[in-house]
C-alpha positions in Angstrom: 153.1 -116.4 -169.0 149.6 -118.2 -168.4 146.9 -115.6 -167.4 144.5 -116.3 -165.0 140.3 -116.1 -166.0 139.2 -112.6 -165.4 137.0 -113.7 -162.9 139.6 -115.2 -160.8 141.4 -111.9 -161.2 138.5 -110.2 -160.1 138.3 -112.2 -157.1 141.9 -111.5 -156.2 141.6 -108.4 -156.6 138.4 -107.6 -155.0 140.1 -110.2 -151.7 143.4 -107.7 -151.5 140.9 -104.8 -151.5 139.0 -106.4 -148.9 142.6 -107.1 -147.0 141.6 -110.9 -146.6 145.8 -112.0 -147.5 146.6 -109.6 -144.4 144.2 -111.2 -141.4 145.6 -111.2 -138.2 148.5 -109.2 -138.9 147.7 -105.4 -137.1 148.7 -102.5 -139.2 149.4 -104.3 -142.5 147.1 -103.4 -145.4 146.9 -103.2 -148.9 146.1 -99.5 -150.3 144.5 -98.5 -153.8 144.6 -101.5 -155.4 144.1 -100.8 -159.2 144.5 -102.7 -162.5 147.9 -101.2 -164.0 149.8 -102.9 -167.0 152.3 -104.3 -167.9 151.4 -106.0 -164.7 148.0 -107.3 -163.7 147.5 -104.8 -160.5 149.3 -102.3 -158.7 149.0 -101.4 -155.0 150.7 -99.9 -151.9 151.2 -102.1 -148.9 151.4 -100.4 -145.9 152.6 -102.0 -142.5 152.3 -99.2 -139.7 154.5 -96.0 -141.2 156.3 -97.7 -143.9 155.0 -98.1 -147.6 156.2 -100.0 -150.4 154.6 -99.9 -154.1 153.7 -103.5 -155.1 153.1 -104.5 -158.9 151.9 -107.9 -159.1 151.4 -110.8 -161.7 147.9 -112.6 -160.7 148.3 -116.9 -161.2 145.6 -118.8 -160.6 148.4 -121.7 -160.3 152.0 -121.6 -160.8 154.6 -124.2 -160.3 158.3 -124.2 -159.0 159.4 -124.8 -162.8 157.5 -122.0 -163.9 158.7 -119.6 -160.9 162.4 -120.7 -162.2 161.2 -119.3 -165.9 160.4 -116.2 -164.6 162.7 -115.8 -161.9 165.5 -113.9 -163.8 162.6 -111.5 -165.0 161.6 -110.3 -161.4 165.3 -110.0 -160.5 166.0 -107.8 -163.4 162.8 -105.9 -162.5 163.9 -105.6 -159.1 167.6 -104.3 -159.4 166.2 -101.6 -161.8 163.4 -100.7 -159.3 165.2 -101.0 -155.5 162.5 -99.2 -153.7 159.6 -101.5 -155.4 158.6 -105.0 -154.7 157.3 -107.5 -157.4 154.9 -110.0 -156.5 153.5 -113.2 -157.4 149.8 -113.2 -156.0 147.6 -116.5 -156.3 144.7 -117.8 -154.7 147.0 -120.6 -152.9 151.0 -121.1 -153.3 152.1 -124.6 -152.7 154.7 -125.2 -149.9 157.5 -126.0 -152.3 156.0 -122.6 -154.3 156.9 -120.7 -151.3 159.9 -122.1 -150.5 161.2 -121.2 -154.3 160.1 -118.1 -154.0 162.1 -117.4 -150.9 165.4 -118.6 -152.1 165.0 -116.6 -155.4 163.9 -113.8 -153.8 160.6 -113.2 -155.3 158.1 -111.5 -153.6 154.5 -113.7 -153.1 150.9 -113.3 -151.4 148.3 -115.7 -151.4 144.9 -115.6 -150.4 145.4 -118.3 -147.6 147.7 -115.3 -146.0 151.3 -116.6 -146.7 153.3 -113.3 -147.7 156.6 -112.2 -148.6 157.5 -108.9 -149.5 161.1 -107.7 -149.1 162.4 -104.4 -150.3 166.1 -104.5 -148.8 166.6 -101.9 -146.3 162.9 -100.3 -146.9 160.3 -103.1 -146.2 159.9 -106.5 -145.1 157.6 -108.6 -144.3 157.2 -112.7 -143.9 154.3 -115.2 -142.9 154.1 -118.7 -144.0 152.5 -122.0 -143.3 149.1 -120.7 -143.4 146.6 -123.6 -145.3 143.9 -122.6 -147.5 140.5 -123.5 -146.3 138.9 -123.5 -150.0 138.9 -125.1 -152.9 141.4 -123.5 -154.8 143.9 -125.6 -156.7 147.5 -125.3 -155.9 148.8 -127.3 -159.4 147.1 -127.8 -162.7 145.3 -130.9 -162.6 145.5 -131.7 -166.1 149.3 -131.4 -165.7 149.9 -132.5 -162.1 149.3 -135.7 -160.1 149.9 -136.5 -156.5 153.4 -138.0 -157.0 153.0 -138.9 -153.0 150.2 -141.1 -153.3 149.0 -144.5 -154.7 150.6 -145.6 -157.3 152.3 -142.9 -158.7 154.5 -143.0 -155.4 156.2 -146.2 -157.1 158.5 -143.9 -159.8 159.5 -142.1 -156.1 160.6 -145.7 -154.9 162.6 -146.3 -157.8 164.4 -143.1 -158.0 165.1 -143.2 -154.1 166.3 -146.3 -154.1 169.0 -145.6 -156.5 169.2 -141.9 -157.3 171.0 -142.2 -160.7 169.7 -141.2 -163.8 166.6 -143.2 -165.4 164.7 -143.1 -168.6 160.9 -143.7 -168.6 161.3 -147.0 -170.5 164.0 -148.0 -167.7 161.5 -147.0 -164.7 159.0 -149.3 -166.0 161.5 -152.1 -166.6 162.9 -151.5 -163.0 159.0 -151.6 -161.7 158.9 -155.0 -163.6 162.2 -156.4 -162.1 160.8 -155.4 -159.0 157.4 -157.1 -159.5 159.4 -160.2 -160.6 162.3 -160.4 -157.6 160.5 -159.4 -154.7 160.4 -161.5 -151.7 156.7 -160.4 -150.7 155.0 -160.5 -154.0 157.0 -163.7 -154.7 154.5 -165.1 -151.9 151.4 -163.8 -153.4 148.9 -165.1 -155.9 150.8 -165.6 -159.6 148.1 -164.1 -161.3 149.4 -161.3 -163.4 146.3 -159.9 -163.7 145.5 -159.6 -159.9 147.4 -156.3 -159.3 149.9 -158.6 -157.4 152.6 -156.4 -159.3 154.5 -152.9 -158.7 153.9 -152.2 -162.8 152.0 -149.3 -163.7 151.6 -147.8 -167.3 154.1 -145.5 -169.3 151.4 -143.0 -169.1 151.4 -142.9 -165.2 155.2 -143.2 -165.1 155.2 -140.3 -167.6 152.7 -137.8 -165.3 154.8 -138.9 -161.9 157.8 -137.4 -164.2 156.2 -134.4 -165.4 155.2 -133.3 -161.8 158.5 -134.0 -160.2 159.9 -131.6 -162.9 157.2 -129.2 -162.4 157.7 -129.3 -158.8 161.7 -129.0 -159.4 162.1 -132.6 -157.7 163.8 -133.9 -160.9 165.8 -132.4 -163.7 165.7 -133.5 -167.3 169.1 -134.7 -169.0 168.4 -135.3 -172.3 166.0 -138.1 -172.0 166.6 -139.1 -168.7 165.7 -137.6 -165.3 168.2 -137.0 -162.6 167.1 -136.6 -158.9 169.5 -133.9 -158.0 168.6 -133.9 -154.2 167.2 -137.0 -153.1 167.1 -135.7 -149.2 165.1 -132.8 -150.0 162.3 -135.3 -151.8 162.1 -137.9 -149.2 161.6 -135.5 -146.3 158.9 -134.1 -148.3 157.5 -137.3 -149.0 157.8 -138.3 -145.1 155.7 -134.8 -144.1 152.7 -135.7 -146.7 153.2 -139.4 -145.3 152.9 -138.0 -141.8 149.8 -136.0 -142.4 147.8 -139.3 -143.7 149.3 -141.6 -141.5 147.2 -141.5 -138.3 143.3 -141.6 -140.5 145.6 -144.8 -142.3 145.6 -146.5 -138.7 141.8 -147.0 -138.3 142.1 -149.9 -140.9 145.0 -151.6 -138.6 144.5 -154.2 -135.8 146.6 -154.8 -132.5 146.9 -158.0 -130.9 148.9 -159.5 -127.8 151.9 -160.4 -128.5 152.8 -164.1 -126.8 156.2 -164.5 -128.8 158.1 -161.8 -127.3 160.7 -159.3 -128.4 162.6 -161.4 -130.5 161.6 -160.8 -133.9 162.9 -164.3 -135.6 160.4 -165.9 -133.1 157.3 -163.5 -134.2 157.9 -164.3 -137.6 158.2 -168.1 -137.2 155.3 -167.7 -135.4 153.0 -165.8 -138.1 154.5 -168.4 -140.6 153.5 -171.3 -138.8 149.7 -169.8 -139.1 149.7 -170.1 -143.0 149.1 -166.3 -142.7 151.0 -165.3 -146.2 153.2 -162.7 -146.9 154.1 -159.8 -144.5 156.7 -157.4 -143.9 157.9 -155.7 -140.6 158.0 -152.2 -140.7 158.9 -148.9 -138.6 161.2 -149.4 -135.4 161.0 -153.4 -136.0 162.6 -153.1 -139.5 164.8 -150.1 -138.2 166.0 -152.3 -135.5 167.2 -155.2 -137.9 169.9 -153.1 -139.6 170.4 -150.3 -137.1 169.8 -150.5 -133.4 168.8 -147.8 -131.9 165.6 -148.0 -129.5 163.7 -150.7 -127.5 160.3 -151.7 -129.6 157.2 -150.8 -128.0 155.1 -152.1 -130.9 155.7 -154.2 -133.6 154.3 -152.9 -136.9 153.6 -155.6 -139.4 152.3 -154.8 -143.0 149.7 -157.4 -144.7 149.0 -157.2 -148.3 145.6 -158.5 -148.4 143.1 -157.5 -146.0 141.8 -161.2 -145.8 144.7 -162.2 -143.8 143.3 -160.5 -140.8 141.1 -163.4 -141.0 143.9 -165.8 -139.5 144.6 -163.4 -137.0 141.9 -163.8 -134.2 143.2 -166.3 -132.4 146.0 -163.9 -131.0 142.9 -162.1 -129.2 143.0 -164.3 -126.4 146.9 -165.0 -126.2 148.6 -163.3 -122.9 151.2 -161.3 -123.8 154.9 -161.4 -123.6 156.2 -158.3 -125.6 155.5 -155.1 -127.5 151.9 -155.1 -129.1 151.4 -156.9 -132.6 149.8 -154.2 -135.2 148.9 -155.0 -138.4 148.7 -152.7 -140.9 146.9 -152.3 -144.2 149.4 -151.0 -147.2 147.8 -147.7 -148.6 149.5 -149.2 -152.0 151.2 -152.1 -152.9 154.2 -150.3 -153.4 155.4 -149.8 -149.5 156.4 -153.9 -150.2 159.0 -152.7 -153.4 162.4 -153.4 -152.6 161.4 -155.6 -149.4 164.2 -157.7 -147.9 165.2 -160.4 -145.6 167.8 -159.8 -143.1 168.5 -163.2 -141.4 165.5 -164.4 -142.4 163.2 -161.3 -141.1 161.3 -159.8 -143.7 161.0 -156.2 -143.3 160.1 -153.3 -146.0 162.7 -151.2 -148.0 165.1 -148.6 -145.9 163.1 -145.8 -147.6 159.5 -147.1 -146.1 160.6 -147.8 -142.6 161.9 -144.3 -142.9 159.0 -142.8 -144.0 156.5 -145.0 -141.0 159.3 -144.1 -138.3 158.5 -140.1 -139.4 155.1 -140.6 -139.2 155.2 -142.0 -135.7 157.2 -139.1 -134.8 158.6 -138.7 -131.2 161.5 -140.6 -130.2 161.2 -142.6 -133.6 162.1 -139.5 -135.3 165.4 -139.9 -134.0 165.5 -143.4 -135.0 164.7 -142.5 -138.7 167.5 -139.9 -138.6 169.7 -142.6 -137.5 168.3 -144.8 -140.2 169.0 -142.4 -142.9 172.6 -141.4 -141.5 173.5 -144.9 -141.2 171.5 -146.4 -144.2 170.0 -144.5 -146.6 172.6 -141.8 -147.3 175.5 -144.3 -147.5 173.5 -146.5 -150.1 173.0 -143.3 -152.2 176.6 -142.5 -152.0 177.7 -146.2 -152.8 175.2 -145.9 -156.0 
């Protein structure tokens, strides 16, 4: 197993001695923190009158896949020493790593204050959901990328559109195929060097797949990867997407809607303005194939910020329906698998789900309805 640098190890030992992870846990403290082999450190974890010895390995970073490797070793130790805890200690443990530890019975502590120590019949302490305020890394930047952001998220879209086994080259060909057939891209500039395609390098695809594997989102099957729990990945993506949704709205523009509630009328009016490519998202996209709630805002993605200039005439119009909100995509990939339903251009079901979940409130109920009635049946039929 990879070991942290001595500086990092010393800093973590000092933080434990200073009770940093146990802030706002009255009566909880680490006593007699000492270096101990074959483990990195040993200490007594006290909570009121209860006390349990903890033997810990310090990891500067650790992924769910690395945890999966050491899980049998931890289980054997706990079976032999039933009155002791065997823990992983790290500056920051990702939510995915914490969830895996809890499921696999691995004790852990991080310096943000997330803790799970479980010695059956003797000692139980668990606190999760705390975020680190420092710059500690939860992943190894040389190995992992943010698969939920930018061009890397296009790989997720392929996997979630059809969760079958995929090879790296098959994903590359799928991105090329989608670039050629996508109704939004087909309306954009045809210059292949302009960036108006979904294709990304084989290296980027490989990095995305490696990260997904490290986080146990995908499993290897020979030269292919398989997404065993697509819903778990989609829900995790939606949680990350929600965190950045509000800041992204700062670049949106909202105008009165003189065209009423009928999306066909809105679509025809926008097309008559020579607006160019666009796609409805959020509740507007969902109501086309999964009617559930009335619209209060009609969200529309525009692939180019230059298109906003053609909308200024709307500012002086009288409102006759839900407001029109025009959004800039964080990545062109939001248009992947865009469709037309009875002539209405919409984003994919997965993208509509992300935007509905990000809006929250009653829109979360429509997201759940869209998942149960459209997305999950699509996966089962694949």
